N, CA and C atoms of all chains as a GROMACS GRO file, in nm:
protein
  654
    1MET      N    1  14.336   3.637  18.112
    1MET     CA    2  14.296   3.685  18.243
    1MET      C    3  14.131   3.668  18.260
    2ASP      N    4  14.057   3.700  18.167
    2ASP     CA    5  13.927   3.672  18.163
    2ASP      C    6  13.878   3.536  18.189
    3LEU      N    7  13.956   3.435  18.116
    3LEU     CA    8  13.940   3.291  18.137
    3LEU      C    9  13.962   3.261  18.283
    4GLN      N   10  14.062   3.313  18.338
    4GLN     CA   11  14.109   3.288  18.465
    4GLN      C   12  13.998   3.325  18.586
    5LYS      N   13  13.943   3.441  18.542
    5LYS     CA   14  13.844   3.504  18.620
    5LYS      C   15  13.703   3.399  18.626
    6LYS      N   16  13.686   3.356  18.499
    6LYS     CA   17  13.570   3.278  18.483
    6LYS      C   18  13.581   3.133  18.556
    7ALA      N   19  13.704   3.082  18.542
    7ALA     CA   20  13.739   2.952  18.598
    7ALA      C   21  13.718   2.969  18.758
    8ASP      N   22  13.764   3.090  18.801
    8ASP     CA   23  13.767   3.092  18.955
    8ASP      C   24  13.624   3.109  18.998
    9HIS      N   25  13.560   3.184  18.914
    9HIS     CA   26  13.411   3.204  18.957
    9HIS      C   27  13.331   3.073  18.954
   10LEU      N   28  13.365   2.990  18.844
   10LEU     CA   29  13.299   2.857  18.827
   10LEU      C   30  13.340   2.773  18.946
   11LEU      N   31  13.458   2.774  18.996
   11LEU     CA   32  13.507   2.703  19.112
   11LEU      C   33  13.447   2.752  19.237
   12TRP      N   34  13.410   2.876  19.253
   12TRP     CA   35  13.357   2.925  19.360
   12TRP      C   36  13.214   2.879  19.367
   13LEU      N   37  13.135   2.864  19.251
   13LEU     CA   38  12.994   2.822  19.246
   13LEU      C   39  12.988   2.675  19.276
   14CYS      N   40  13.095   2.595  19.244
   14CYS     CA   41  13.092   2.476  19.253
   14CYS      C   42  13.128   2.442  19.424
   15THR      N   43  13.207   2.529  19.462
   15THR     CA   44  13.232   2.516  19.619
   15THR      C   45  13.103   2.545  19.700
   16VAL      N   46  13.041   2.650  19.659
   16VAL     CA   47  12.893   2.681  19.731
   16VAL      C   48  12.803   2.563  19.707
   17ALA      N   49  12.795   2.515  19.598
   17ALA     CA   50  12.701   2.399  19.572
   17ALA      C   51  12.735   2.267  19.653
   18LEU      N   52  12.882   2.229  19.644
   18LEU     CA   53  12.916   2.118  19.750
   18LEU      C   54  12.903   2.142  19.887
   19ALA      N   55  12.929   2.270  19.928
   19ALA     CA   56  12.911   2.308  20.066
   19ALA      C   57  12.745   2.292  20.118
   20ALA      N   58  12.681   2.346  20.029
   20ALA     CA   59  12.527   2.352  20.046
   20ALA      C   60  12.477   2.214  20.052
   21TRP      N   61  12.530   2.113  19.973
   21TRP     CA   62  12.488   1.967  19.961
   21TRP      C   63  12.538   1.887  20.088
   22ALA      N   64  12.661   1.926  20.131
   22ALA     CA   65  12.724   1.844  20.235
   22ALA      C   66  12.662   1.889  20.367
   23VAL      N   67  12.645   2.018  20.388
   23VAL     CA   68  12.587   2.061  20.528
   23VAL      C   69  12.454   2.154  20.482
   24PRO      N   70  12.336   2.115  20.501
   24PRO     CA   71  12.233   2.216  20.456
   24PRO      C   72  12.248   2.354  20.522
   25GLY      N   73  12.242   2.454  20.446
   25GLY     CA   74  12.279   2.589  20.497
   25GLY      C   75  12.422   2.642  20.476
   26ALA      N   76  12.506   2.552  20.456
   26ALA     CA   77  12.661   2.588  20.438
   26ALA      C   78  12.681   2.670  20.314
   27GLY      N   79  12.597   2.651  20.213
   27GLY     CA   80  12.609   2.724  20.094
   27GLY      C   81  12.586   2.885  20.122
   28HIS      N   82  12.469   2.896  20.189
   28HIS     CA   83  12.431   3.044  20.227
   28HIS      C   84  12.540   3.099  20.328
   29PHE      N   85  12.586   3.012  20.416
   29PHE     CA   86  12.679   3.054  20.497
   29PHE      C   87  12.815   3.125  20.431
   30LEU      N   88  12.833   3.056  20.329
   30LEU     CA   89  12.979   3.094  20.258
   30LEU      C   90  12.952   3.234  20.183
   31ILE      N   91  12.821   3.253  20.146
   31ILE     CA   92  12.803   3.376  20.069
   31ILE      C   93  12.747   3.486  20.146
   32LEU      N   94  12.760   3.478  20.293
   32LEU     CA   95  12.743   3.571  20.410
   32LEU      C   96  12.598   3.596  20.423
   33GLU      N   97  12.521   3.489  20.399
   33GLU     CA   98  12.371   3.490  20.424
   33GLU      C   99  12.352   3.406  20.566
   34ARG      N  100  12.411   3.460  20.670
   34ARG     CA  101  12.426   3.385  20.788
   34ARG      C  102  12.273   3.355  20.851
   35LYS      N  103  12.173   3.434  20.845
   35LYS     CA  104  12.053   3.426  20.908
   35LYS      C  105  11.985   3.308  20.830
   36ARG      N  106  11.996   3.317  20.682
   36ARG     CA  107  11.937   3.218  20.601
   36ARG      C  108  11.982   3.073  20.628
   37ALA      N  109  12.120   3.088  20.642
   37ALA     CA  110  12.194   2.946  20.667
   37ALA      C  111  12.146   2.881  20.797
   38VAL      N  112  12.129   2.959  20.906
   38VAL     CA  113  12.085   2.907  21.039
   38VAL      C  114  11.950   2.848  21.018
   39VAL      N  115  11.856   2.920  20.948
   39VAL     CA  116  11.720   2.883  20.929
   39VAL      C  117  11.720   2.760  20.845
   40ILE      N  118  11.792   2.761  20.738
   40ILE     CA  119  11.775   2.640  20.645
   40ILE      C  120  11.842   2.526  20.707
   41PHE      N  121  11.948   2.534  20.793
   41PHE     CA  122  12.018   2.429  20.850
   41PHE      C  123  11.918   2.362  20.964
   42LEU      N  124  11.861   2.456  21.032
   42LEU     CA  125  11.772   2.394  21.141
   42LEU      C  126  11.646   2.318  21.084
   43THR      N  127  11.582   2.397  20.998
   43THR     CA  128  11.463   2.339  20.944
   43THR      C  129  11.485   2.196  20.853
   44ILE      N  130  11.598   2.203  20.786
   44ILE     CA  131  11.611   2.072  20.702
   44ILE      C  132  11.656   1.954  20.785
   45THR      N  133  11.740   1.995  20.879
   45THR     CA  134  11.794   1.885  20.977
   45THR      C  135  11.680   1.828  21.066
   46LEU      N  136  11.598   1.921  21.113
   46LEU     CA  137  11.481   1.888  21.212
   46LEU      C  138  11.387   1.804  21.120
   47THR      N  139  11.366   1.842  21.006
   47THR     CA  140  11.253   1.773  20.908
   47THR      C  141  11.314   1.623  20.891
   48PHE      N  142  11.454   1.623  20.853
   48PHE     CA  143  11.502   1.479  20.813
   48PHE      C  144  11.505   1.406  20.935
   49ALA      N  145  11.543   1.465  21.059
   49ALA     CA  146  11.560   1.390  21.176
   49ALA      C  147  11.409   1.337  21.222
   50ALA      N  148  11.317   1.419  21.211
   50ALA     CA  149  11.165   1.382  21.241
   50ALA      C  150  11.136   1.259  21.156
   51GLY      N  151  11.165   1.267  21.027
   51GLY     CA  152  11.150   1.143  20.935
   51GLY      C  153  11.210   1.014  20.979
   52LEU      N  154  11.326   1.026  21.021
   52LEU     CA  155  11.404   0.913  21.056
   52LEU      C  156  11.356   0.870  21.206
   53TRP      N  157  11.305   0.957  21.293
   53TRP     CA  158  11.240   0.921  21.428
   53TRP      C  159  11.110   0.840  21.395
   54VAL      N  160  11.037   0.891  21.305
   54VAL     CA  161  10.888   0.829  21.282
   54VAL      C  162  10.914   0.707  21.212
   55GLY      N  163  10.985   0.693  21.115
   55GLY     CA  164  10.994   0.558  21.029
   55GLY      C  165  11.111   0.484  21.064
   56SER      N  166  11.195   0.525  21.143
   56SER     CA  167  11.346   0.473  21.171
   56SER      C  168  11.425   0.471  21.051
   57ILE      N  169  11.565   0.445  21.077
   57ILE     CA  170  11.650   0.461  20.968
   57ILE      C  171  11.624   0.351  20.868
   58GLY      N  172  11.526   0.265  20.884
   58GLY     CA  173  11.484   0.179  20.774
   58GLY      C  174  11.434   0.237  20.647
   59VAL      N  175  11.392   0.356  20.670
   59VAL     CA  176  11.306   0.428  20.538
   59VAL      C  177  11.410   0.449  20.445
   60ILE      N  178  11.554   0.448  20.492
   60ILE     CA  179  11.651   0.492  20.384
   60ILE      C  180  11.694   0.336  20.315
   61ASP      N  181  11.626   0.321  20.208
   61ASP     CA  182  11.657   0.197  20.125
   61ASP      C  183  11.696   0.208  19.986
   62SER      N  184  11.817   0.198  19.960
   62SER     CA  185  11.871   0.226  19.823
   62SER      C  186  11.848   0.129  19.724
   63VAL      N  187  11.788   0.007  19.770
   63VAL     CA  188  11.744  -0.088  19.680
   63VAL      C  189  11.596  -0.097  19.624
   64SER      N  190  11.514  -0.119  19.721
   64SER     CA  191  11.384  -0.117  19.676
   64SER      C  192  11.298   0.015  19.684
   65GLY      N  193  11.373   0.106  19.765
   65GLY     CA  194  11.304   0.243  19.756
   65GLY      C  195  11.420   0.342  19.686
   66TRP      N  196  11.446   0.300  19.568
   66TRP     CA  197  11.569   0.392  19.523
   66TRP      C  198  11.508   0.530  19.475
   67ALA      N  199  11.388   0.522  19.419
   67ALA     CA  200  11.337   0.673  19.406
   67ALA      C  201  11.331   0.756  19.516
   68TRP      N  202  11.304   0.713  19.636
   68TRP     CA  203  11.291   0.786  19.743
   68TRP      C  204  11.431   0.834  19.790
   69TYR      N  205  11.521   0.717  19.779
   69TYR     CA  206  11.659   0.735  19.806
   69TYR      C  207  11.728   0.857  19.741
   70LEU      N  208  11.697   0.867  19.593
   70LEU     CA  209  11.758   0.990  19.531
   70LEU      C  210  11.716   1.123  19.602
   71ALA      N  211  11.589   1.114  19.631
   71ALA     CA  212  11.547   1.266  19.698
   71ALA      C  213  11.612   1.264  19.832
   72GLN      N  214  11.623   1.155  19.909
   72GLN     CA  215  11.686   1.178  20.041
   72GLN      C  216  11.824   1.200  20.034
   73MET      N  217  11.897   1.158  19.927
   73MET     CA  218  12.049   1.193  19.915
   73MET      C  219  12.068   1.328  19.890
   74MET      N  220  11.969   1.399  19.848
   74MET     CA  221  11.987   1.549  19.831
   74MET      C  222  12.015   1.632  19.962
   75ALA      N  223  11.963   1.566  20.088
   75ALA     CA  224  11.974   1.619  20.203
   75ALA      C  225  12.115   1.641  20.250
   76SER      N  226  12.196   1.537  20.203
   76SER     CA  227  12.343   1.542  20.262
   76SER      C  228  12.403   1.412  20.197
   77PRO      N  229  12.528   1.402  20.166
   77PRO     CA  230  12.598   1.273  20.131
   77PRO      C  231  12.609   1.183  20.248
   78ALA      N  232  12.596   1.234  20.376
   78ALA     CA  233  12.587   1.142  20.490
   78ALA      C  234  12.485   1.042  20.494
   79VAL      N  235  12.374   1.052  20.407
   79VAL     CA  236  12.275   0.978  20.397
   79VAL      C  237  12.317   0.844  20.335
   80GLY      N  238  12.421   0.849  20.258
   80GLY     CA  239  12.485   0.730  20.196
   80GLY      C  240  12.553   0.638  20.303
   81ILE      N  241  12.593   0.702  20.407
   81ILE     CA  242  12.647   0.615  20.525
   81ILE      C  243  12.533   0.529  20.582
   82LEU      N  244  12.414   0.621  20.600
   82LEU     CA  245  12.301   0.533  20.663
   82LEU      C  246  12.242   0.440  20.575
   83ALA      N  247  12.252   0.462  20.436
   83ALA     CA  248  12.207   0.365  20.345
   83ALA      C  249  12.301   0.236  20.351
   84HIS      N  250  12.421   0.261  20.383
   84HIS     CA  251  12.514   0.143  20.396
   84HIS      C  252  12.484   0.059  20.526
   85ILE      N  253  12.441   0.138  20.626
   85ILE     CA  254  12.413   0.058  20.746
   85ILE      C  255  12.280  -0.012  20.734
   86THR      N  256  12.190   0.029  20.674
   86THR     CA  257  12.054  -0.024  20.662
   86THR      C  258  12.047  -0.124  20.548
   87GLN      N  259  12.150  -0.139  20.468
   87GLN     CA  260  12.169  -0.249  20.378
   87GLN      C  261  12.162  -0.389  20.433
   88SER      N  262  12.194  -0.392  20.558
   88SER     CA  263  12.192  -0.530  20.642
   88SER      C  264  12.059  -0.588  20.658
   89GLN      N  265  11.952  -0.508  20.631
   89GLN     CA  266  11.813  -0.540  20.649
   89GLN      C  267  11.765  -0.572  20.792
   90LYS      N  268  11.850  -0.505  20.882
   90LYS     CA  269  11.809  -0.541  21.017
   90LYS      C  270  11.709  -0.417  21.063
   91PHE      N  271  11.683  -0.316  20.996
   91PHE     CA  272  11.600  -0.206  21.027
   91PHE      C  273  11.489  -0.200  20.921
   92ILE      N  274  11.380  -0.273  20.963
   92ILE     CA  275  11.271  -0.275  20.855
   92ILE      C  276  11.155  -0.179  20.909
   93SER      N  277  11.112  -0.118  20.813
   93SER     CA  278  11.007  -0.001  20.839
   93SER      C  279  10.885  -0.029  20.756
   94LEU      N  280  10.769  -0.057  20.809
   94LEU     CA  281  10.646  -0.079  20.722
   94LEU      C  282  10.538   0.001  20.762
   95GLY      N  283  10.438   0.011  20.681
   95GLY     CA  284  10.314   0.070  20.706
   95GLY      C  285  10.319   0.221  20.702
   96ARG      N  286  10.235   0.272  20.779
   96ARG     CA  287  10.211   0.443  20.801
   96ARG      C  288  10.345   0.508  20.843
   97PRO      N  289  10.418   0.445  20.950
   97PRO     CA  290  10.542   0.516  20.999
   97PRO      C  291  10.638   0.525  20.866
   98ALA      N  292  10.648   0.403  20.792
   98ALA     CA  293  10.741   0.421  20.686
   98ALA      C  294  10.705   0.507  20.578
   99ASP      N  295  10.561   0.524  20.544
   99ASP     CA  296  10.512   0.636  20.450
   99ASP      C  297  10.567   0.760  20.499
  100ILE      N  298  10.536   0.794  20.616
  100ILE     CA  299  10.559   0.928  20.683
  100ILE      C  300  10.704   0.957  20.690
  101GLY      N  301  10.772   0.856  20.725
  101GLY     CA  302  10.934   0.866  20.728
  101GLY      C  303  10.982   0.908  20.604
  102GLN      N  304  10.953   0.824  20.492
  102GLN     CA  305  11.000   0.842  20.369
  102GLN      C  306  10.965   0.989  20.326
  103ILE      N  307  10.833   1.014  20.332
  103ILE     CA  308  10.790   1.156  20.291
  103ILE      C  309  10.868   1.255  20.354
  104TYR      N  310  10.884   1.266  20.485
  104TYR     CA  311  10.961   1.363  20.557
  104TYR      C  312  11.092   1.364  20.505
  105THR      N  313  11.166   1.254  20.496
  105THR     CA  314  11.313   1.252  20.464
  105THR      C  315  11.339   1.302  20.316
  106SER      N  316  11.224   1.266  20.250
  106SER     CA  317  11.253   1.295  20.086
  106SER      C  318  11.224   1.437  20.073
  107VAL      N  319  11.116   1.506  20.137
  107VAL     CA  320  11.085   1.635  20.118
  107VAL      C  321  11.211   1.722  20.169
  108ALA      N  322  11.261   1.682  20.289
  108ALA     CA  323  11.391   1.746  20.339
  108ALA      C  324  11.486   1.747  20.238
  109GLY      N  325  11.527   1.638  20.171
  109GLY     CA  326  11.621   1.643  20.053
  109GLY      C  327  11.578   1.730  19.949
  110LEU      N  328  11.458   1.736  19.919
  110LEU     CA  329  11.424   1.812  19.787
  110LEU      C  330  11.432   1.959  19.837
  111MET      N  331  11.398   2.002  19.959
  111MET     CA  332  11.402   2.122  20.010
  111MET      C  333  11.553   2.176  20.010
  112ASN      N  334  11.623   2.087  20.041
  112ASN     CA  335  11.787   2.110  20.040
  112ASN      C  336  11.832   2.146  19.886
  113LEU      N  337  11.781   2.063  19.800
  113LEU     CA  338  11.795   2.076  19.666
  113LEU      C  339  11.759   2.226  19.611
  114LEU      N  340  11.640   2.276  19.655
  114LEU     CA  341  11.596   2.410  19.638
  114LEU      C  342  11.702   2.500  19.696
  115CYS      N  343  11.743   2.487  19.810
  115CYS     CA  344  11.842   2.576  19.885
  115CYS      C  345  11.976   2.577  19.805
  116ILE      N  346  12.024   2.437  19.760
  116ILE     CA  347  12.152   2.448  19.684
  116ILE      C  348  12.140   2.538  19.556
  117ILE      N  349  12.019   2.522  19.488
  117ILE     CA  350  12.006   2.601  19.361
  117ILE      C  351  12.013   2.746  19.406
  118ASN      N  352  11.930   2.772  19.510
  118ASN     CA  353  11.922   2.926  19.545
  118ASN      C  354  12.046   2.969  19.600
  119ALA      N  355  12.138   2.896  19.665
  119ALA     CA  356  12.276   2.936  19.701
  119ALA      C  357  12.367   2.969  19.586
  120VAL      N  358  12.358   2.883  19.478
  120VAL     CA  359  12.441   2.896  19.380
  120VAL      C  360  12.385   3.004  19.298
  121TYR      N  361  12.269   3.041  19.280
  121TYR     CA  362  12.198   3.154  19.209
  121TYR      C  363  12.249   3.284  19.279
  122LEU      N  364  12.247   3.286  19.416
  122LEU     CA  365  12.279   3.408  19.479
  122LEU      C  366  12.430   3.445  19.465
  123ALA      N  367  12.510   3.325  19.459
  123ALA     CA  368  12.647   3.331  19.455
  123ALA      C  369  12.700   3.389  19.312
  124TYR      N  370  12.607   3.325  19.191
  124TYR     CA  371  12.634   3.362  19.072
  124TYR      C  372  12.601   3.502  19.044
  125THR      N  373  12.485   3.556  19.089
  125THR     CA  374  12.464   3.698  19.073
  125THR      C  375  12.542   3.797  19.162
  126GLY      N  376  12.581   3.739  19.274
  126GLY     CA  377  12.664   3.824  19.374
  126GLY      C  378  12.579   3.891  19.462
  127ARG      N  379  12.439   3.853  19.440
  127ARG     CA  380  12.349   3.910  19.530
  127ARG      C  381  12.354   3.888  19.692
  128GLY      N  382  12.384   3.755  19.706
  128GLY     CA  383  12.403   3.707  19.850
  128GLY      C  384  12.490   3.782  19.928
  129GLU      N  385  12.610   3.820  19.879
  129GLU     CA  386  12.716   3.893  19.960
  129GLU      C  387  12.662   4.026  19.985
  130GLN      N  388  12.594   4.090  19.879
  130GLN     CA  389  12.533   4.212  19.908
  130GLN      C  390  12.425   4.219  20.016
  131ILE      N  391  12.328   4.130  20.027
  131ILE     CA  392  12.228   4.118  20.118
  131ILE      C  393  12.293   4.088  20.255
  132GLY      N  394  12.381   3.988  20.240
  132GLY     CA  395  12.447   3.957  20.374
  132GLY      C  396  12.510   4.071  20.439
  133GLN      N  397  12.585   4.159  20.355
  133GLN     CA  398  12.634   4.265  20.431
  133GLN      C  399  12.547   4.385  20.476
  134GLU      N  400  12.423   4.372  20.393
  134GLU     CA  401  12.318   4.478  20.437
  134GLU      C  402  12.256   4.446  20.576
  135ASN      N  403  12.240   4.295  20.597
  135ASN     CA  404  12.177   4.269  20.709
  135ASN      C  405  12.269   4.250  20.824
  136ALA      N  406  12.400   4.244  20.802
  136ALA     CA  407  12.500   4.228  20.894
  136ALA      C  408  12.488   4.339  21.005
  137MET      N  409  12.566   0.944  22.912
  137MET     CA  410  12.596   0.836  22.795
  137MET      C  411  12.478   0.753  22.765
  138PRO      N  412  12.393   0.690  22.882
  138PRO     CA  413  12.286   0.600  22.851
  138PRO      C  414  12.176   0.676  22.773
  139ASP      N  415  12.162   0.812  22.801
  139ASP     CA  416  12.061   0.891  22.745
  139ASP      C  417  12.086   0.902  22.602
  140ALA      N  418  12.212   0.928  22.561
  140ALA     CA  419  12.250   0.942  22.418
  140ALA      C  420  12.207   0.807  22.348
  141ILE      N  421  12.257   0.697  22.414
  141ILE     CA  422  12.234   0.574  22.351
  141ILE      C  423  12.075   0.549  22.336
  142ALA      N  424  12.003   0.594  22.426
  142ALA     CA  425  11.847   0.580  22.417
  142ALA      C  426  11.798   0.646  22.317
  143ILE      N  427  11.851   0.781  22.293
  143ILE     CA  428  11.806   0.864  22.191
  143ILE      C  429  11.851   0.803  22.052
  144LEU      N  430  11.961   0.754  22.047
  144LEU     CA  431  12.011   0.695  21.908
  144LEU      C  432  11.927   0.556  21.882
  145ALA      N  433  11.877   0.497  21.994
  145ALA     CA  434  11.808   0.368  21.970
  145ALA      C  435  11.663   0.404  21.918
  146SER      N  436  11.614   0.512  21.966
  146SER     CA  437  11.477   0.563  21.930
  146SER      C  438  11.479   0.572  21.768
  147PHE      N  439  11.580   0.590  21.697
  147PHE     CA  440  11.584   0.607  21.557
  147PHE      C  441  11.598   0.462  21.487
  148THR      N  442  11.605   0.373  21.562
  148THR     CA  443  11.606   0.227  21.499
  148THR      C  444  11.479   0.163  21.499
  149GLN      N  445  11.381   0.205  21.567
  149GLN     CA  446  11.226   0.151  21.566
  149GLN      C  447  11.140   0.248  21.532
  150PRO      N  448  11.059   0.214  21.430
  150PRO     CA  449  10.963   0.297  21.398
  150PRO      C  450  10.842   0.326  21.503
  151LEU      N  451  10.798   0.453  21.505
  151LEU     CA  452  10.688   0.474  21.582
  151LEU      C  453  10.554   0.403  21.558
  152GLU      N  454  10.466   0.383  21.658
  152GLU     CA  455  10.349   0.329  21.630
  152GLU      C  456  10.249   0.421  21.575
  153ILE      N  457  10.213   0.423  21.466
  153ILE     CA  458  10.112   0.512  21.404
  153ILE      C  459   9.997   0.431  21.325
  154GLY      N  460   9.889   0.451  21.368
  154GLY     CA  461   9.793   0.368  21.299
  154GLY      C  462   9.745   0.430  21.175
  155THR      N  463   9.660   0.347  21.091
  155THR     CA  464   9.609   0.415  20.966
  155THR      C  465   9.468   0.467  21.007
  156ASN      N  466   9.470   0.586  21.062
  156ASN     CA  467   9.347   0.641  21.109
  156ASN      C  468   9.350   0.782  21.062
  157PRO      N  469   9.242   0.855  21.068
  157PRO     CA  470   9.233   0.995  21.007
  157PRO      C  471   9.350   1.093  21.096
  158ALA      N  472   9.364   1.064  21.227
  158ALA     CA  473   9.450   1.136  21.304
  158ALA      C  474   9.593   1.136  21.243
  159SER      N  475   9.627   1.023  21.177
  159SER     CA  476   9.766   1.033  21.125
  159SER      C  477   9.789   1.133  21.019
  160THR      N  478   9.675   1.179  20.958
  160THR     CA  479   9.698   1.292  20.851
  160THR      C  480   9.762   1.432  20.928
  161LEU      N  481   9.738   1.420  21.046
  161LEU     CA  482   9.799   1.556  21.110
  161LEU      C  483   9.937   1.567  21.117
  162TRP      N  484  10.008   1.461  21.073
  162TRP     CA  485  10.151   1.462  21.053
  162TRP      C  486  10.176   1.546  20.934
  163MET      N  487  10.092   1.588  20.851
  163MET     CA  488  10.133   1.682  20.743
  163MET      C  489  10.158   1.816  20.785
  164PHE      N  490  10.105   1.861  20.891
  164PHE     CA  491  10.122   2.003  20.939
  164PHE      C  492  10.269   2.043  20.974
  165PRO      N  493  10.358   1.967  21.033
  165PRO     CA  494  10.483   1.990  21.069
  165PRO      C  495  10.571   2.002  20.938
  166LEU      N  496  10.512   1.921  20.856
  166LEU     CA  497  10.603   1.922  20.710
  166LEU      C  498  10.552   2.047  20.634
  167LEU      N  499  10.433   2.092  20.637
  167LEU     CA  500  10.372   2.203  20.572
  167LEU      C  501  10.461   2.347  20.624
  168ALA      N  502  10.475   2.326  20.772
  168ALA     CA  503  10.554   2.434  20.834
  168ALA      C  504  10.690   2.444  20.779
  169SER      N  505  10.763   2.326  20.754
  169SER     CA  506  10.905   2.322  20.708
  169SER      C  507  10.908   2.374  20.577
  170ILE      N  508  10.817   2.336  20.494
  170ILE     CA  509  10.801   2.384  20.357
  170ILE      C  510  10.794   2.534  20.359
  171ALA      N  511  10.698   2.583  20.436
  171ALA     CA  512  10.668   2.735  20.446
  171ALA      C  513  10.798   2.811  20.478
  172VAL      N  514  10.862   2.749  20.574
  172VAL     CA  515  10.991   2.827  20.631
  172VAL      C  516  11.101   2.840  20.509
  173ILE      N  517  11.109   2.704  20.452
  173ILE     CA  518  11.233   2.700  20.371
  173ILE      C  519  11.188   2.767  20.235
  174TYR      N  520  11.074   2.777  20.203
  174TYR     CA  521  11.032   2.859  20.072
  174TYR      C  522  11.063   3.000  20.101
  175LYS      N  523  11.009   3.051  20.217
  175LYS     CA  524  11.038   3.193  20.251
  175LYS      C  525  11.182   3.229  20.271
  176ALA      N  526  11.250   3.130  20.327
  176ALA     CA  527  11.393   3.163  20.350
  176ALA      C  528  11.471   3.174  20.221
  177THR      N  529  11.429   3.111  20.117
  177THR     CA  530  11.484   3.144  19.984
  177THR      C  531  11.425   3.249  19.897
  178LYS      N  532  11.301   3.282  19.929
  178LYS     CA  533  11.238   3.374  19.846
  178LYS      C  534  11.240   3.517  19.905
  179LEU      N  535  11.259   3.546  20.016
  179LEU     CA  536  11.259   3.682  20.071
  179LEU      C  537  11.396   3.757  20.023
  180ARG      N  538  11.378   3.865  19.979
  180ARG     CA  539  11.508   3.940  19.923
  180ARG      C  540  11.591   3.992  20.062
  181ALA      N  541  11.539   4.048  20.146
  181ALA     CA  542  11.612   4.080  20.275
  181ALA      C  543  11.558   3.982  20.398
  182MET      N  544  11.647   3.930  20.464
  182MET     CA  545  11.609   3.840  20.569
  182MET      C  546  11.599   3.896  20.707
  183LEU      N  547  11.470   3.976  20.722
  183LEU     CA  548  11.447   4.043  20.847
  183LEU      C  549  11.359   3.955  20.936
  184TRP      N  550  11.396   3.926  21.057
  184TRP     CA  551  11.313   3.841  21.129
  184TRP      C  552  11.174   3.865  21.130
  185LYS      N  553  11.135   3.983  21.155
  185LYS     CA  554  10.988   4.003  21.193
  185LYS      C  555  10.883   3.964  21.042
  186ILE      N  556  10.961   4.017  20.931
  186ILE     CA  557  10.894   3.989  20.807
  186ILE      C  558  10.893   3.847  20.784
  187PHE      N  559  11.016   3.793  20.814
  187PHE     CA  560  11.021   3.632  20.772
  187PHE      C  561  10.904   3.547  20.864
  188ILE      N  562  10.908   3.570  20.968
  188ILE     CA  563  10.819   3.504  21.050
  188ILE      C  564  10.681   3.511  21.016
  189ARG      N  565  10.637   3.666  21.000
  189ARG     CA  566  10.511   3.692  20.946
  189ARG      C  567  10.475   3.623  20.814
  190GLU      N  568  10.558   3.623  20.710
  190GLU     CA  569  10.532   3.572  20.588
  190GLU      C  570  10.538   3.405  20.590
  191SER      N  571  10.621   3.349  20.680
  191SER     CA  572  10.604   3.208  20.686
  191SER      C  573  10.484   3.160  20.755
  192ILE      N  574  10.429   3.228  20.870
  192ILE     CA  575  10.315   3.196  20.927
  192ILE      C  576  10.200   3.202  20.825
  193LEU      N  577  10.191   3.308  20.740
  193LEU     CA  578  10.091   3.338  20.646
  193LEU      C  579  10.100   3.214  20.540
  194LEU      N  580  10.220   3.198  20.496
  194LEU     CA  581  10.206   3.087  20.396
  194LEU      C  582  10.177   2.942  20.458
  195PHE      N  583  10.210   2.911  20.588
  195PHE     CA  584  10.168   2.796  20.643
  195PHE      C  585  10.016   2.806  20.668
  196ALA      N  586   9.968   2.905  20.698
  196ALA     CA  587   9.819   2.916  20.712
  196ALA      C  588   9.746   2.882  20.574
  197VAL      N  589   9.808   2.947  20.467
  197VAL     CA  590   9.730   2.928  20.334
  197VAL      C  591   9.752   2.776  20.293
  198LEU      N  592   9.874   2.722  20.306
  198LEU     CA  593   9.891   2.591  20.267
  198LEU      C  594   9.788   2.492  20.353
  199SER      N  595   9.806   2.504  20.486
  199SER     CA  596   9.706   2.440  20.575
  199SER      C  597   9.558   2.436  20.528
  200GLY      N  598   9.528   2.577  20.497
  200GLY     CA  599   9.385   2.598  20.464
  200GLY      C  600   9.346   2.518  20.332
  201PHE      N  601   9.437   2.513  20.246
  201PHE     CA  602   9.421   2.458  20.109
  201PHE      C  603   9.397   2.304  20.130
  202MET      N  604   9.499   2.254  20.212
  202MET     CA  605   9.483   2.112  20.240
  202MET      C  606   9.350   2.070  20.315
  203ILE      N  607   9.322   2.141  20.407
  203ILE     CA  608   9.181   2.109  20.478
  203ILE      C  609   9.075   2.121  20.372
  204LEU      N  610   9.068   2.214  20.296
  204LEU     CA  611   8.961   2.256  20.190
  204LEU      C  612   8.972   2.124  20.099
  205ALA      N  613   9.090   2.090  20.044
  205ALA     CA  614   9.086   1.958  19.947
  205ALA      C  615   9.036   1.829  20.031
  206ALA      N  616   9.073   1.824  20.160
  206ALA     CA  617   9.009   1.708  20.220
  206ALA      C  618   8.873   1.707  20.239
  207VAL      N  619   8.806   1.838  20.272
  207VAL     CA  620   8.671   1.833  20.285
  207VAL      C  621   8.598   1.810  20.146
  208VAL      N  622   8.643   1.862  20.049
  208VAL     CA  623   8.590   1.858  19.911
  208VAL      C  624   8.578   1.697  19.876
  209LEU      N  625   8.700   1.635  19.900
  209LEU     CA  626   8.716   1.498  19.866
  209LEU      C  627   8.625   1.404  19.948
  210ASN      N  628   8.609   1.434  20.076
  210ASN     CA  629   8.536   1.366  20.154
  210ASN      C  630   8.370   1.375  20.109
  211LEU      N  631   8.345   1.513  20.069
  211LEU     CA  632   8.211   1.535  20.023
  211LEU      C  633   8.180   1.456  19.897
  212LEU      N  634   8.266   1.454  19.824
  212LEU     CA  635   8.254   1.378  19.681
  212LEU      C  636   8.237   1.243  19.710
  213VAL      N  637   8.314   1.179  19.806
  213VAL     CA  638   8.309   1.044  19.824
  213VAL      C  639   8.175   0.998  19.906
  214TRP      N  640   8.127   1.107  19.976
  214TRP     CA  641   8.008   1.090  20.067
  214TRP      C  642   7.880   1.077  19.955
  215MET      N  643   7.909   1.187  19.846
  215MET     CA  644   7.796   1.211  19.746
  215MET      C  645   7.776   1.080  19.655
  216ILE      N  646   7.886   1.021  19.619
  216ILE     CA  647   7.902   0.913  19.528
  216ILE      C  648   7.852   0.778  19.601
  217THR      N  649   7.887   0.763  19.737
  217THR     CA  650   7.860   0.640  19.806
  217THR      C  651   7.712   0.651  19.865
  218SER      N  652   7.649   0.761  19.884
  218SER     CA  653   7.520   0.766  19.941
  218SER      C  654   7.403   0.752  19.856
   0.00000   0.00000   0.00000
C-alpha cells in the first residue's frame, strides 16, 4: 500500500515537472497556484518572445550554439520545433541582436528551469496546494 | 490575416541594434523579468500588493548594482588608460 502511494506521488511529481516544462507556469497551475502560474507564463513567454523578436528565430541554433540551445530548450519542448526550422540556415542572426536574442531566450529557459524545480518542490511538500487554497 | 503574417515575419529578421552604449539598455527588461520570476517563486503567499512591491524593489536593487558595476569598470578603464 505504501509502495503504491509512493509510486502515485512520484507519478504526480513527474506530471507536474513535465507540465511545467511543456508550458511555463502549468506546473504551478496543477498545484492550484493559479496566480503564480499566470505570472510565470506571461513573464517567461514574453521574455522568450522578446529574444526571438530581437535576434530572430536564427538565435536557436542546435549545432553551433548548442550550449545556448540547452538553456533555450528548458523554456519548452516547442523550441525543438523551432530548432528544426532553423536547421535550414535560412535564418541567420549575427552581431549584437544575436547576442541579445540568445541571452533573452536562454535566460527565459533557465528561469523556467527554476520554476520547474519550484513547482516540483511545492508539489513534493504539499505546500502549493495549501497556499493555493489560502489565496483562492 | 496580413497583420498576423507581418507579426510572424518580424520574427524572421533580427532588429538593427548597433554596438553602442545604448544597446546595454536592453538589460533592463531582462532584469525586470528575473526580478518577477524570482519573487514569484520565493514569496510564500502570492498577494498582488506585496508581490508587486517586492518585485519593483528587487528590480531597483539589481539595476542599481549593474549601474554601479558599469561606473566602477569605466572608472577603472579611465584610470588605467589616462
